C-alpha positions in Angstrom: 97.4 93.8 55.9 100.8 93.5 54.5 103.2 96.4 53.8 106.2 96.2 51.5 109.3 98.1 50.4 111.2 98.1 47.1 113.9 95.5 46.8 116.4 95.1 43.9 116.3 91.9 42.0 118.8 90.1 39.8 121.3 91.7 37.5 119.3 94.5 36.1 120.2 98.0 34.9 120.6 100.8 37.4 120.6 104.6 37.3 123.4 106.9 38.5 123.4 110.7 38.6 126.1 112.7 36.9 126.5 114.9 39.9 126.5 113.9 43.6 124.3 116.9 44.5 121.7 115.6 42.1 121.6 112.2 43.9 121.2 114.1 47.1 118.3 116.1 45.6 116.5 112.9 44.5 117.1 111.3 47.9 115.4 114.2 49.7 112.0 114.0 48.2 109.7 114.6 51.1 106.2 114.0 49.8 105.9 117.6 48.5 104.7 118.1 45.0 107.5 119.3 42.7 105.9 118.9 39.3 105.2 122.6 38.7 108.8 123.7 39.2 110.6 120.5 38.4 113.8 120.6 36.3 114.7 117.2 35.1 117.9 115.8 36.7 120.5 114.3 34.4 121.0 110.6 34.9 122.9 107.7 33.2 121.8 104.2 32.7 124.2 101.6 34.0 124.1 98.7 31.6 127.1 96.6 32.8 128.1 95.1 36.1 130.5 97.4 37.9 132.6 94.5 39.2 132.6 92.0 36.3 131.8 94.1 33.3 129.1 91.7 32.4 126.0 93.1 30.6 123.0 93.7 32.8 119.4 92.8 31.9 117.1 95.6 30.6 115.0 97.0 33.4 111.6 98.7 33.2 112.4 99.9 36.8 116.2 100.7 36.9 117.5 100.6 40.4 118.4 103.9 42.2 117.6 103.1 45.8 114.9 101.7 48.1 113.7 105.2 48.7 112.9 105.8 45.0 111.0 104.1 42.3 112.4 104.9 38.8 110.3 103.9 35.8 111.6 103.5 32.2 109.6 103.6 28.9 107.1 100.7 29.3 107.2 101.1 33.1 106.0 104.7 32.8 103.2 103.7 30.4 101.9 100.7 32.4 102.8 101.4 36.0 102.3 105.1 35.9 98.5 104.8 36.0 98.7 102.4 38.9 100.8 104.9 40.9 99.0 108.1 39.7 96.6 108.5 42.6 99.5 108.2 45.1 102.0 110.8 43.7 103.5 112.2 40.6 106.1 111.2 37.9 109.0 113.6 37.6 110.9 113.2 34.3 114.7 112.6 34.4 117.1 113.4 31.5 118.8 110.3 30.2 120.4 109.9 26.8 119.5 106.2 26.5 115.9 106.0 27.7 112.8 107.8 28.7 112.9 107.7 32.5 110.9 109.2 35.4 111.1 109.2 39.2 108.0 108.5 41.2 107.5 111.1 43.9 104.9 109.8 46.4 102.7 112.5 47.9 100.7 110.5 50.5 101.9 110.8 54.1 100.2 108.6 56.7 100.7 108.9 60.4 100.7 105.1 60.5 103.8 104.1 62.4 103.1 102.6 65.8 106.1 104.0 67.6 105.5 102.2 70.8 105.7 98.8 69.1 108.3 99.6 66.4 112.0 99.4 67.2 113.4 103.0 66.9 116.9 104.1 67.5 117.2 107.7 68.6 120.1 110.2 68.9 120.9 111.4 72.4 118.7 114.5 71.8 115.7 112.3 71.1 115.6 112.8 67.3 115.0 109.7 65.3 118.2 108.0 63.9 116.8 104.8 62.3 113.8 102.5 62.4 115.0 99.0 62.8 111.6 97.3 62.9 108.4 98.8 61.5 105.0 98.2 63.2 102.1 100.0 61.7 98.6 101.0 62.9 96.5 99.1 60.4 93.5 101.4 60.8 95.6 104.3 59.6 96.4 102.7 56.2 94.0 102.4 53.3 93.9 98.9 51.8 95.4 100.2 48.5 98.2 102.7 49.2 101.7 104.0 48.5 102.8 106.2 51.3 105.5 107.7 53.4 105.4 108.3 57.2 106.0 111.7 58.9 109.0 110.2 60.8 110.8 109.6 57.5 109.3 112.0 55.0 112.6 111.9 53.0 113.1 108.2 53.4 111.3 105.0 52.9 108.3 104.5 50.7 105.8 101.9 51.6 103.4 99.9 49.4 100.4 97.9 50.5 99.8 94.4 49.1 97.1 95.2 46.5 99.4 97.8 44.9 102.4 95.4 45.0 100.2 92.6 43.4 99.1 95.0 40.7 102.6 96.2 39.9 104.0 92.6 39.9 101.1 91.6 37.6 102.2 94.0 34.9 105.1 91.6 34.0 107.7 94.4 34.0 111.4 93.7 34.7 113.7 94.8 37.4 111.3 95.4 40.3 110.4 93.4 43.4 109.4 94.1 46.9 110.3 92.7 50.3 107.7 92.2 53.0 108.3 94.7 55.8 105.3 94.2 58.0 102.4 91.7 58.2 99.5 92.5 60.6 98.8 88.8 61.0 102.3 88.1 62.2 102.5 91.0 64.5 
């Protein structure tokens, strides 16, 4: 089994929030359903490189962060059904495109803490996970999930889901391998 995380690719468009509090709100998704009471957060599409001013490539998945998957137009239409059984799409307000944030709702107690590399605060609370090792038996073959140790953090994708998303031919999305049970 192989588990992946989102990874930015190339020079593609990105999203920013108009308000810092909104970015914090989007970063605190904790695998709780929000669809019933969701108010779309205003965002802007970044279409030029902040350093050089060069135009960026159009993205079906504009980058916001590794903890969030944002879908735009065709990404919503094609990838939405792939992700549907693992969470919900929350609309965002953007003047230049139809965009939505994927809110994963699956939490799996799949982290093998004894074999992972964890850094803890002096009081014992988790600070950061430097190396992930998962309990393979706790993860369905096809899944998008979070772990209880990082409910507001990382989102994990199993290889069949990654292959399906890559196979859609959409732009601006890639994944990096985080854990491979065969290499463990």
